[in-house]
C-alpha positions as CSV (number, residue, x, y, z in Angstrom):
1,X,68.0,42.3,-56.5
2,X,70.0,40.5,-59.2
3,X,69.8,36.7,-58.6
4,X,73.1,35.0,-57.8
5,X,74.0,31.3,-57.8
6,X,77.2,29.6,-56.7
7,X,78.5,32.8,-55.2
8,X,82.3,32.6,-54.6
9,X,84.6,35.2,-53.1
10,X,88.2,35.9,-54.0
11,X,90.8,38.2,-52.4
12,X,93.3,39.4,-55.0
13,X,95.9,42.1,-54.3
14,X,94.1,43.2,-51.2
15,X,90.7,43.6,-52.9
16,X,87.7,41.4,-52.5
17,X,85.7,40.2,-55.5
18,X,82.6,38.0,-55.8
19,X,81.7,35.7,-58.7
20,X,78.1,36.7,-59.2
21,X,75.7,35.3,-61.7
22,X,72.8,37.5,-62.8
23,X,69.7,35.8,-64.2
24,X,67.4,37.9,-66.3
25,X,63.9,36.4,-66.3
26,X,62.2,35.4,-69.5
27,X,59.1,37.3,-70.7
28,X,56.5,36.5,-73.4
29,X,58.8,37.8,-76.0
30,X,62.2,36.8,-74.7
31,X,64.2,33.9,-73.3
32,X,66.0,33.9,-69.9
33,X,69.5,35.5,-70.1
34,X,72.5,35.0,-68.0
35,X,75.4,37.4,-67.2
36,X,78.5,36.0,-65.4
37,X,80.2,38.7,-63.3
38,X,83.2,39.3,-61.2
39,X,82.3,42.3,-59.0
40,X,83.3,44.1,-55.9
41,X,80.7,43.2,-53.3
42,X,79.6,46.9,-52.9
43,X,78.6,46.9,-56.6
44,X,76.1,44.1,-56.3
45,X,73.7,46.3,-54.3
46,X,73.9,48.9,-57.1
47,X,72.6,46.6,-59.8
48,X,69.0,47.0,-61.0
49,X,66.4,46.0,-58.4
50,X,64.2,44.3,-59.4
51,X,66.1,42.6,-62.1
52,X,65.0,43.7,-65.6
53,X,63.5,41.1,-67.9
54,X,65.7,39.7,-70.7
55,X,65.6,41.9,-73.8
56,X,63.5,40.5,-76.6
57,X,65.4,39.6,-79.7
58,X,65.1,41.9,-82.8
59,X,62.9,40.4,-85.5
60,X,64.1,40.7,-89.1
61,X,67.5,42.2,-88.0
62,X,69.2,44.7,-90.3
63,X,72.6,43.1,-89.9
64,X,74.4,39.8,-90.5
65,X,77.7,38.3,-89.4
66,X,80.1,37.5,-92.2
67,X,83.8,36.6,-92.4
68,X,86.1,39.4,-93.6
69,X,89.3,38.8,-95.6
70,X,91.7,40.0,-93.0
71,X,89.8,40.8,-89.8
72,X,87.9,37.6,-88.9
73,X,84.1,37.9,-88.5
74,X,82.4,41.3,-88.9
75,X,79.0,42.8,-88.9
76,X,77.5,43.9,-92.2
77,X,74.3,45.7,-93.1
78,X,71.7,43.3,-94.4
79,X,69.8,46.3,-95.9
80,X,70.1,50.0,-95.9
81,X,70.3,51.4,-92.3
82,X,69.3,55.0,-91.6
83,X,71.3,57.4,-89.4
84,X,70.1,57.0,-85.8
85,X,68.6,53.6,-86.5
86,X,68.8,50.7,-84.0
87,X,71.0,47.8,-85.0
88,X,71.0,45.6,-82.0
89,X,70.5,45.4,-78.2
90,X,72.5,42.8,-76.3
91,X,73.2,41.8,-72.7
92,X,76.9,41.2,-71.8
93,X,77.9,37.6,-71.4
94,X,80.6,38.7,-68.9
95,X,81.2,41.8,-66.6
96,X,84.5,42.1,-64.9
97,X,87.2,44.7,-63.9
98,X,90.3,45.4,-66.0
99,X,92.7,43.9,-63.5
100,X,94.7,40.6,-64.0
101,X,93.2,37.5,-62.4
102,X,94.2,33.8,-62.2
103,X,93.2,31.8,-65.2
104,X,90.9,29.7,-63.1
105,X,88.8,32.9,-62.4
106,X,88.3,33.6,-66.1
107,X,87.5,29.9,-66.8
108,X,84.9,29.9,-64.0
109,X,83.2,33.0,-65.4
110,X,82.7,31.2,-68.7
111,X,81.6,28.0,-67.0
112,X,78.7,29.7,-65.4
113,X,77.2,30.7,-68.7
114,X,74.6,28.4,-70.4
115,X,76.2,26.1,-73.0
116,X,75.0,28.0,-76.0
117,X,76.1,31.4,-74.7
118,X,79.5,30.0,-73.5
119,X,80.1,28.6,-77.0
120,X,79.3,32.0,-78.5
121,X,81.8,33.6,-76.1
122,X,84.5,31.1,-76.9
123,X,84.1,31.6,-80.6
124,X,85.0,35.3,-80.3
125,X,88.3,36.8,-81.5
126,X,91.4,36.3,-79.2
127,X,94.4,38.5,-80.1
128,X,96.5,37.4,-77.1
129,X,99.0,34.6,-77.1
130,X,98.8,31.7,-74.6
131,X,101.9,33.2,-72.9
132,X,100.2,36.5,-72.4
133,X,96.8,35.0,-71.4
134,X,96.9,31.4,-70.3
135,X,93.1,31.3,-70.2
136,X,91.5,31.8,-73.7
137,X,88.7,33.5,-71.8
138,X,91.1,36.2,-70.6
139,X,92.4,36.6,-74.1
140,X,88.9,37.1,-75.4
141,X,88.1,39.6,-72.6
142,X,91.2,41.7,-73.4
143,X,90.5,41.6,-77.1
144,X,86.8,42.5,-76.9
145,X,85.7,44.1,-73.6
146,X,83.8,47.5,-73.8
147,X,84.0,49.8,-70.8
148,X,80.7,50.2,-68.9
149,X,79.6,52.2,-65.9
150,X,78.2,50.3,-62.9
151,X,78.3,53.1,-60.4
152,X,77.1,56.3,-62.2
153,X,76.2,58.1,-59.0
154,X,79.7,57.6,-57.5
155,X,78.6,55.6,-54.5
156,X,82.1,53.9,-54.3
157,X,84.9,56.3,-53.3
158,X,87.2,57.5,-56.0
159,X,90.2,55.7,-54.6
160,X,88.3,52.4,-54.6
161,X,86.7,52.7,-58.0
162,X,87.8,50.3,-60.8
163,X,87.1,50.3,-64.5
164,X,84.7,47.6,-65.6
165,X,84.1,46.1,-69.0
166,X,81.5,44.0,-70.7
167,X,81.9,41.3,-73.3
168,X,79.2,40.9,-76.0
169,X,79.4,38.0,-78.4
170,X,77.4,39.8,-81.1
171,X,78.0,43.5,-80.6
172,X,81.7,42.8,-80.4
173,X,81.6,41.4,-83.9
174,X,81.6,45.0,-85.1
175,X,85.2,45.8,-86.2
176,X,87.1,49.0,-85.6
177,X,87.3,52.1,-87.7
178,X,88.7,55.6,-86.8
179,X,85.7,56.9,-88.8
180,X,82.9,54.6,-87.5
181,X,79.4,54.4,-88.9
182,X,78.0,53.1,-85.6
183,X,78.4,53.4,-81.9
184,X,77.3,51.8,-78.6
185,X,75.4,53.0,-75.6
186,X,75.3,51.2,-72.2
187,X,72.1,51.2,-70.1
188,X,72.6,50.1,-66.5
189,X,68.9,50.0,-65.8
190,X,68.3,47.2,-68.4
191,X,71.9,45.8,-68.4
192,X,72.1,46.2,-72.1
193,X,74.5,47.6,-74.8
194,X,72.8,49.2,-77.8
195,X,74.5,49.4,-81.1
196,X,73.0,52.1,-83.5
197,X,74.0,53.9,-86.7
198,X,75.7,57.3,-86.6
199,X,75.2,57.9,-90.3
200,X,73.4,56.1,-93.2
201,X,74.9,52.6,-93.8
202,X,74.1,51.0,-97.2
203,X,73.3,47.4,-97.7
204,X,76.4,45.3,-97.8
205,X,78.6,47.9,-96.0
206,X,80.5,46.8,-92.9
207,X,79.2,48.1,-89.6
208,X,82.1,49.5,-87.6
209,X,82.5,51.2,-84.2
210,X,85.6,52.7,-82.8
211,X,87.8,51.1,-80.1
212,X,89.6,54.3,-79.1
213,X,89.1,58.1,-78.9
214,X,89.0,59.2,-82.5
215,X,90.4,62.7,-81.7
216,X,93.8,61.2,-81.1
217,X,96.5,61.6,-83.7
218,X,97.0,58.8,-86.2
219,X,100.3,57.8,-84.5
220,X,98.7,57.5,-81.1
221,X,95.6,55.7,-82.5
222,X,97.8,53.1,-84.2
223,X,100.0,52.7,-81.2
224,X,97.1,52.0,-78.9
225,X,95.4,49.6,-81.3
226,X,98.6,47.7,-81.8
227,X,99.4,47.5,-78.1
228,X,95.9,46.7,-76.9
229,X,94.3,44.8,-79.8
230,X,97.4,43.6,-81.8
231,X,96.5,45.0,-85.2
232,X,97.5,47.9,-87.5
233,X,94.4,49.9,-88.4
234,X,93.8,50.0,-92.1
235,X,90.8,52.4,-92.1
236,X,91.1,55.2,-94.7
237,X,92.1,57.7,-92.0
238,X,95.1,55.5,-90.9
239,X,96.0,53.8,-94.2
240,X,96.0,57.1,-96.2
241,X,97.1,55.4,-99.4
242,X,94.2,53.0,-99.2
243,X,91.9,55.8,-100.4
244,X,93.4,55.3,-103.9
245,X,94.7,51.7,-103.4
246,X,92.3,49.7,-101.2
247,X,94.7,46.8,-100.8
248,X,97.8,48.9,-100.1
249,X,100.1,47.9,-97.3
250,X,99.5,50.1,-94.2
251,X,103.0,49.3,-92.8
252,X,105.0,50.9,-95.7
253,X,106.6,54.3,-94.9
254,X,104.4,57.3,-95.9
255,X,105.4,59.5,-98.8
256,X,105.8,63.2,-98.2
257,X,102.4,63.8,-99.8
258,X,100.8,61.1,-97.6
259,X,102.3,62.5,-94.5
260,X,100.9,65.9,-95.3
261,X,97.4,64.3,-95.5
262,X,98.0,62.6,-92.1
263,X,99.1,65.9,-90.6
264,X,96.0,67.7,-91.9
265,X,93.8,64.9,-90.6
266,X,95.5,65.0,-87.1
267,X,95.0,68.8,-87.1
268,X,91.3,68.5,-88.0
269,X,90.7,65.8,-85.3
270,X,92.4,67.8,-82.6
271,X,90.4,70.9,-83.6
272,X,87.1,69.0,-83.4
273,X,88.0,67.6,-80.0
274,X,88.2,71.2,-78.6
275,X,85.7,72.9,-80.9
276,X,83.0,73.5,-78.3
277,X,85.6,75.1,-76.0
278,X,87.3,77.3,-78.6
279,X,84.4,78.4,-80.7
280,X,81.2,80.4,-79.9
281,X,78.3,78.4,-78.6
282,X,74.5,78.7,-78.7
283,X,73.9,79.7,-75.0
284,X,75.9,82.9,-75.1
285,X,74.8,83.8,-78.6
286,X,71.2,83.4,-77.8
287,X,71.3,86.4,-75.3
288,X,74.0,88.5,-77.0
289,X,72.6,90.7,-79.7
290,X,76.0,92.1,-80.5
291,X,76.9,88.8,-82.1
292,X,76.0,88.2,-85.7
293,X,72.8,86.2,-86.2
294,X,74.5,83.5,-88.3
295,X,77.8,83.2,-86.4
296,X,76.8,79.9,-84.6
297,X,75.2,78.4,-87.6
298,X,78.3,79.1,-89.8
299,X,80.7,77.8,-87.1
300,X,78.7,74.6,-86.6
301,X,78.3,74.0,-90.3
302,X,82.1,74.2,-90.5
303,X,82.4,71.7,-87.7
304,X,79.9,69.3,-89.4
305,X,81.9,69.5,-92.6
306,X,85.1,68.5,-90.7
307,X,83.1,65.7,-89.0
308,X,82.0,64.4,-92.4
309,X,85.6,64.6,-93.7
310,X,87.0,62.7,-90.7
311,X,84.1,60.3,-90.1
312,X,83.7,61.5,-86.6
313,X,79.9,61.5,-86.5
314,X,79.8,60.6,-82.9
315,X,80.2,64.3,-82.1
316,X,77.5,65.6,-84.5
317,X,74.4,65.7,-82.3
318,X,75.5,68.8,-80.3
319,X,76.1,70.8,-83.4
320,X,72.9,69.8,-85.1
321,X,70.8,70.5,-82.0
322,X,72.3,74.0,-81.6
323,X,71.8,74.8,-85.3
324,X,68.1,73.9,-84.9
325,X,67.8,76.1,-81.8
326,X,69.5,79.0,-83.7
327,X,66.9,78.8,-86.4
328,X,64.2,78.7,-83.8
329,X,65.5,82.0,-82.2
330,X,65.7,83.5,-85.7
331,X,62.1,82.4,-86.5
332,X,63.0,80.4,-89.6
333,X,60.3,77.7,-89.6
334,X,61.4,75.7,-92.6
335,X,65.0,75.5,-91.4
336,X,64.0,74.7,-87.8
337,X,61.8,71.8,-89.0
338,X,64.6,70.4,-91.2
339,X,67.2,70.5,-88.5
340,X,64.8,69.6,-85.7
341,X,63.8,66.4,-87.6
342,X,67.5,65.5,-87.8
343,X,67.8,66.0,-84.1
344,X,64.9,63.6,-83.5
345,X,66.2,61.0,-85.8
346,X,69.7,61.1,-84.3
347,X,68.7,61.4,-80.7
348,X,66.1,58.6,-80.3
349,X,68.7,56.2,-78.9
350,X,71.5,58.5,-77.9
351,X,69.3,61.0,-75.9
352,X,65.6,60.1,-75.9
353,X,64.6,63.1,-73.7
354,X,66.0,65.5,-76.4
355,X,64.2,63.6,-79.1
356,X,60.9,63.8,-77.2
357,X,61.3,67.5,-76.6
358,X,61.9,68.3,-80.2
359,X,59.1,66.0,-81.3
360,X,56.8,68.1,-79.1
361,X,58.1,71.4,-80.5
362,X,57.9,70.3,-84.1
363,X,54.1,69.9,-83.8
364,X,53.7,73.7,-83.7
365,X,57.0,75.4,-82.8
366,X,55.7,79.0,-83.3
367,X,53.3,78.4,-80.4
368,X,55.0,75.8,-78.2
369,X,58.5,77.5,-78.0
370,X,58.2,80.4,-75.7
371,X,61.2,82.2,-77.2
372,X,60.3,81.4,-80.8
373,X,61.8,84.2,-83.1
374,X,63.0,86.1,-80.1
375,X,66.1,87.3,-81.9
376,X,64.3,88.2,-85.0
377,X,61.8,90.3,-83.0
378,X,64.7,92.2,-81.3
379,X,66.2,93.0,-84.7
380,X,62.9,94.4,-85.9
381,X,62.2,96.6,-82.9
382,X,62.9,100.3,-83.3
383,X,66.0,101.6,-81.4
384,X,65.2,102.5,-77.8
385,X,64.2,100.8,-74.6
386,X,61.7,98.4,-73.4
387,X,60.5,97.1,-70.1
388,X,61.5,93.9,-68.4
389,X,59.0,92.0,-66.1
390,X,60.7,93.8,-63.2
391,X,59.5,97.2,-64.6
392,X,63.1,98.5,-65.1
393,X,63.9,100.1,-68.4
394,X,67.0,98.8,-70.1
395,X,68.6,99.1,-73.5
396,X,67.4,96.4,-76.0
397,X,70.9,95.0,-76.6
398,X,71.3,93.9,-73.0
399,X,68.0,92.3,-72.5
400,X,68.3,88.6,-71.4
401,X,66.0,86.8,-73.9
402,X,66.8,83.2,-73.0
403,X,65.5,82.6,-69.5
404,X,63.4,79.5,-70.0
405,X,63.7,78.2,-73.5
406,X,64.0,74.5,-72.6
407,X,61.5,74.6,-69.8
408,X,58.7,76.5,-71.4
409,X,56.4,73.5,-72.0
410,X,57.2,71.6,-68.7
């Protein structure tokens, strides 16, 4: 179980919380790490047991921290970074719920950190005034915390569940964009947040993640960012005129032409947010020969073009994976390899199990994928009937040809 020192309990608004310090042991490649937490007691038993070792630091990192002109410190690519590439892995300095607590609680959370880590925490951006947040630590939390899941199995009842956040002195240096080139992934088993690239990032380019749901309209995005983070977004998808004038004032009223661009962008983002529910998908297509062979590929290519336009690459993996699977069903080896390699590259961090499966298939897909070229074979068959395993004769166009595609090599 996670180690705890100086455990102290608070009862606030009828809820009980425990100040809990997690110590991650050092290994041959890492130093001991400390996470200072404010937790509901029931969550403590859900933490990893045994405690994972502290994550080893990345040698020769591909990023650096630099000061920006208007946004404080930011992360920048120290060299070219490929799509899907790891940027950093970090343990949170603090874990706590979103509620409001006395200043003394926030100060105590920071006090429990080692001096170096505490100094890193206190050097982070604080967008809240002293009137709003008497404790600077609270201001830092409310400016930087990223939501994380401590109870993925739903052990705690819904009515008692709270939203928790983690504060990361280095990961949180990545500033916001509504078209981010990087994203984060929380891993409860290792108590780490991983930052990785969504698309290629060139040396010197700022590494940015999104603080909000990018499918929201520009008006809603800017309202949330101003209310929660105290800034007006100046990314190219919010400050439309900055595409032609990089230093333009985002607060000036939009012209009619600029408003038309905003409206088009809002429409595209809303469409992308519902695309998988309103457009044909791979699963139904794979067994329905009445559908055109290229309908999913064309639809997904259209979605990918919109994702590129809006910088919403966090949604790309589903479309790329399904395009690869379509080419497998059509027996197009070159196209499957090209798209399958993209799946592997983009999924190694986001979904390692998918990356491993495609790596296996790519060795020799024509033999390892049970349903390889199934759709192509159906098209080449002469009209008539064929036998299912049950022995019943049925028309070709109603045969279910996708009964075990993903499990055929298990």
